[in-house]
C-alpha positions as CSV (number, residue, x, y, z in Angstrom):
1,R,0.0,0.0,0.0
2,G,1.3,3.4,-0.9
3,P,0.6,6.9,0.1
4,E,-2.7,8.6,-0.8
5,A,-2.8,9.5,-4.6
6,A,0.5,7.8,-5.3
7,D,1.3,6.7,-8.8
8,P,0.2,3.0,-9.0
9,A,3.4,2.0,-10.9
10,S,5.5,3.5,-8.2
11,V,3.6,1.7,-5.5
12,A,4.0,-1.6,-7.5
13,F,7.7,-1.0,-8.1
14,D,8.3,-0.4,-4.3
15,A,6.3,-3.5,-3.4
16,V,8.4,-5.7,-5.6
17,R,11.6,-4.1,-4.4
18,R,10.4,-4.7,-0.8
19,G,9.5,-8.3,-1.6
20,I,13.0,-8.9,-3.1
21,D,14.6,-7.3,-0.1
22,S,12.5,-9.4,2.3
23,G,13.2,-12.6,0.3
24,V,9.6,-13.5,-0.3
25,D,8.6,-15.9,-3.1
26,T,5.6,-14.0,-4.4
27,V,4.4,-10.4,-4.5
28,L,0.8,-9.8,-5.3
29,I,-0.1,-6.6,-7.0
30,D,-3.8,-5.9,-7.0
31,T,-4.9,-3.4,-9.7
32,A,-8.6,-3.7,-9.0
33,G,-11.0,-1.3,-10.6
34,R,-9.5,-1.2,-14.0
35,L,-12.2,-0.8,-16.6
36,Q,-11.3,-1.8,-20.1
37,N,-13.2,1.1,-21.6
38,K,-11.1,3.7,-19.7
39,V,-8.0,4.3,-21.9
40,G,-6.1,6.1,-19.1
41,L,-6.6,3.2,-16.7
42,M,-5.4,0.7,-19.4
43,D,-2.3,2.9,-20.1
44,E,-1.7,3.0,-16.3
45,L,-1.9,-0.8,-16.2
46,G,0.6,-1.1,-19.0
47,K,2.9,1.2,-17.1
48,V,2.6,-0.9,-13.9
49,K,3.6,-3.9,-16.0
50,R,6.6,-2.2,-17.5
51,V,7.9,-0.8,-14.2
52,V,7.5,-4.1,-12.4
53,E,9.4,-5.9,-15.2
54,K,12.4,-3.8,-14.4
55,H,12.9,-6.1,-11.4
56,G,12.5,-9.2,-13.6
57,P,9.9,-11.2,-15.5
58,I,6.3,-11.4,-14.3
59,D,5.4,-15.0,-13.7
60,E,1.7,-14.8,-13.6
61,T,-1.0,-12.2,-14.5
62,I,-4.4,-13.2,-13.4
63,L,-7.6,-11.5,-14.6
64,I,-10.5,-11.8,-12.2
65,L,-13.9,-11.8,-14.0
66,D,-17.4,-11.7,-12.5
67,A,-19.3,-14.6,-14.0
68,T,-22.4,-12.5,-14.2
69,T,-20.8,-10.0,-16.7
70,G,-21.5,-12.2,-19.8
71,Q,-20.1,-10.8,-23.1
72,N,-18.7,-7.8,-21.3
73,G,-16.3,-10.2,-19.6
74,L,-15.0,-11.4,-22.9
75,E,-14.4,-7.8,-24.1
76,Q,-12.7,-7.1,-20.8
77,A,-10.4,-10.1,-21.2
78,R,-9.6,-9.2,-24.8
79,V,-8.6,-5.6,-23.9
80,F,-6.6,-6.7,-20.9
81,T,-4.6,-9.2,-23.0
82,E,-3.7,-6.3,-25.4
83,V,-2.1,-4.5,-22.4
84,V,-0.6,-7.3,-20.3
85,N,0.0,-11.0,-20.9
86,V,-2.9,-12.5,-19.0
87,T,-1.9,-16.0,-18.1
88,G,-5.1,-17.1,-16.3
89,V,-8.6,-16.2,-15.3
90,V,-10.3,-16.4,-11.9
91,L,-14.1,-16.6,-12.4
92,T,-16.1,-15.3,-9.4
93,K,-19.7,-15.4,-8.4
94,L,-20.2,-18.8,-10.0
95,D,-22.4,-19.9,-7.1
96,G,-25.3,-17.7,-8.1
97,T,-27.5,-17.6,-11.2
98,A,-24.5,-17.1,-13.5
99,K,-23.8,-20.2,-15.6
100,G,-20.3,-19.0,-16.4
101,G,-20.6,-19.4,-20.2
102,I,-17.9,-16.8,-20.4
103,V,-15.5,-19.6,-19.5
104,I,-15.9,-21.2,-22.9
105,A,-15.6,-17.9,-24.8
106,V,-12.5,-16.8,-23.0
107,Q,-10.8,-20.1,-23.5
108,R,-11.8,-20.5,-27.2
109,K,-11.4,-17.0,-28.4
110,L,-8.4,-15.9,-26.3
111,G,-6.8,-19.1,-25.2
112,I,-6.7,-18.0,-21.6
113,P,-7.2,-20.9,-19.1
114,V,-9.6,-20.6,-16.2
115,K,-7.5,-21.4,-13.1
116,L,-9.8,-20.8,-10.2
117,V,-13.5,-20.3,-9.6
118,G,-15.2,-18.4,-6.8
119,L,-18.1,-20.4,-5.3
120,G,-19.1,-18.0,-2.5
121,E,-17.9,-14.9,-0.7
122,G,-15.5,-16.4,1.9
123,P,-11.8,-16.8,1.6
124,D,-12.2,-20.6,1.5
125,D,-14.7,-20.4,-1.4
126,L,-12.0,-20.2,-4.1
127,A,-11.4,-23.5,-5.8
128,P,-9.3,-24.9,-8.6
129,F,-11.2,-25.0,-11.9
130,D,-12.4,-28.5,-12.8
131,P,-13.7,-28.6,-16.4
132,A,-15.7,-31.8,-15.8
133,Q,-17.4,-30.4,-12.7
134,F,-18.1,-27.2,-14.6
135,V,-19.8,-29.0,-17.5
136,D,-21.8,-31.1,-15.1
137,A,-23.0,-27.9,-13.3
138,L,-23.6,-26.1,-16.6
139,L,-25.7,-28.9,-17.9
140,G,-27.3,-29.9,-14.6
141,T,-26.0,-33.5,-14.8
142,E,-24.8,-35.7,-12.0
143,P,-21.2,-36.9,-12.3
144,A,-22.3,-40.5,-11.8
145,A,-24.8,-40.3,-14.6
146,R,-22.2,-38.8,-16.9
147,D,-19.6,-41.5,-16.1
148,A,-22.1,-44.4,-16.6
């Protein structure tokens, strides 16, 4: 966390430097609130990426998508991949009425794997993405019936 109104790239740079100095394995940089239709925010995201890469390569860039966004989620993923190398998606709110059809579109059109799914609002409600379970839930079938 940086000072009020600090440049996000500067805060990210300092966080990575601090992580290196502390000897940690992973530094998580949360750039929440980036809307793909706001050019200035996308430019800022690109700057964060470039500044952090001065410390070394970025191993993982995860895009968190709300399962209820539908086609907007696909557009968001497309724009983000133009700015940063998105290596995976976390799909949240999959426990409600959203069927998560965006999973298929993101994987087919952009080739980005879904790595985790949010099945609730608690910290323990994040689970690895299991394609077979996803299809069963999407189609409303029981795993035993599918395997028979």
